[in-house]
C-alpha positions, 0 to 999 in steps of 0.5 A: 945332474948325473941323471940328466947326463944319463938321460941325454946319452940314452936319448942320443943313443935311441935317436941314433937308431932312427937313421934314415935317408928320408928328409922328412924322417930326419927333419922330425927326429932332428926336431924331437932330438933338439927340442928334447935336449934343449929343455933338459939342458935348460931345466938342468941349468935352473931356467924358469919354465917359460924359458925352458919352453922357449929354449926347447922350441928354438932347439927344435927348430935348429934340430929340424933345419940340421936334420933336413940339411944333412939328408944324404943325396946319394940313395942306392937300391938293393943292387947298389945302383944310384936312385933318386932319394925319397 
């Protein structure tokens, strides 16, 4: 269990470094993070392989939705002037 907690914390720290204002990037990172976290938690809870895959898929969809929905809408250029976000 301790290894699982360490793995989740390390994964969260790595994904935090992937912060981007691009909706596509945030959707991909959200899906990857959600899927991996869901799979780790389901496996740690002792679920069978089919359930782990189902939980991972559902978590990936949820992570993608949250990642896309939380994309910042206030992008700035190098001079800190507002510009349309990519």
